[in-house]
C-alpha positions in Angstrom: 75.9 98.1 97.1 78.1 101.0 97.5 81.4 101.5 98.8 83.1 105.3 98.8 85.8 107.5 100.1 88.0 104.2 101.9 91.2 102.9 102.5 91.9 99.4 102.4 95.8 98.5 103.6 95.6 95.2 104.8 96.8 91.6 103.4 94.3 90.4 101.3 94.2 86.7 100.4 91.7 84.1 99.1 91.4 80.8 97.7 89.5 81.6 94.6 90.0 84.0 92.4 86.9 86.8 93.2 89.4 88.7 95.9 90.5 93.2 95.2 92.4 95.4 97.3 88.8 96.5 98.5 86.6 93.9 98.4 85.7 91.0 96.3 83.8 90.1 93.4 81.7 93.5 92.4 78.9 92.9 90.1 76.8 95.3 90.2 77.4 97.8 92.8 79.6 101.0 92.8 82.8 101.8 94.3 83.8 105.2 93.7 86.9 107.3 96.0 88.4 104.1 97.3 91.8 103.3 97.7 93.8 100.1 98.7 98.0 99.4 99.6 99.3 98.0 96.3 102.3 97.7 97.7 101.0 94.9 100.3 98.5 93.5 97.9 99.9 94.2 94.1 96.0 92.8 92.3 93.3 94.2 90.6 91.0 96.7 93.2 87.9 94.7 93.1 87.5 90.5 92.6 86.3 92.0 88.8 88.7 94.9 88.1 85.6 97.2 88.7 84.8 100.8 90.2 87.3 103.5 90.8 89.1 101.6 93.4 92.8 102.9 93.3 95.9 100.5 94.1 98.9 103.3 95.5 101.9 102.5 97.0 103.0 102.3 101.1 104.7 105.6 100.2 102.0 107.5 98.4 99.4 106.7 101.3 101.3 107.4 104.0 102.7 110.9 102.1 101.0 114.3 103.0 102.0 115.8 99.9 102.4 113.1 97.0 99.2 113.1 95.2 97.3 110.3 94.0 97.6 110.8 90.4 94.2 108.6 89.4 90.6 108.6 90.1 88.6 112.1 90.3 90.7 113.6 92.6 93.9 113.0 90.7 95.4 116.0 91.5 95.1 115.8 95.5 97.0 114.0 97.9 94.9 110.9 100.2 94.2 112.8 102.7 92.4 115.4 100.3 90.7 112.7 97.8 89.0 111.2 101.1 88.3 115.1 102.7 86.8 116.0 99.1 85.0 112.8 98.4 83.1 113.0 101.9 82.1 116.3 101.2 80.8 115.6 97.9 78.7 112.7 99.5 77.4 114.9 102.1 76.2 117.4 99.7 74.2 115.0 97.9 73.6 112.9 101.2 69.2 113.2 100.7 68.9 112.7 104.7 70.6 115.2 106.6 71.3 113.0 109.3 73.5 110.6 107.0 76.8 112.0 107.0 80.1 110.9 105.8 82.8 110.7 108.4 85.7 113.4 108.9 89.4 112.0 107.8 92.3 113.1 109.3 96.1 112.0 109.0 99.5 112.3 111.1 102.6 112.7 108.9 104.3 109.3 108.1 101.0 107.4 108.6 98.2 106.5 106.7 94.4 108.4 106.9 92.4 107.6 109.5 88.6 108.3 110.8 88.3 111.0 112.4 85.5 109.5 115.6 86.1 112.9 117.3 84.9 115.6 114.1 81.4 116.3 113.6 80.6 115.6 109.9 
C-alpha cells in the first residue's frame, strides 16, 4: 500500500520488532512525505526503516516557522510540506474525485486535517 502526506504523534508500543512511528513492517509499500513525533517515539518511521517517514521533535511539529530539514520538502515548515504533498498528489491523481485533504495549523499545535475545506 501507499502512505502519503501524514503525521503521527501518538505513543508507539509493540511486543515485536516491527514497529514504527508511521507504520509497522513495510516490505513493498511506499511511504512519502510522512512525519512522526520523535520526542514521543524515538525509533524508525517504519518497522524496517524504509520510506520517507521522518521523525521530527515536538517543537518542530508544532512550529509555524521551523523547517522539516529532510525529505522532499526539506525547506518547508511541516504545514507547508503537507500542503505541498497534497497539491502534488492532487495534480497526479488520475481520478478527479480522488483528492487529498487540506491541512491547517493553529500556532503551537500540530497540523491537522481541515475537513471544512474543499480539496
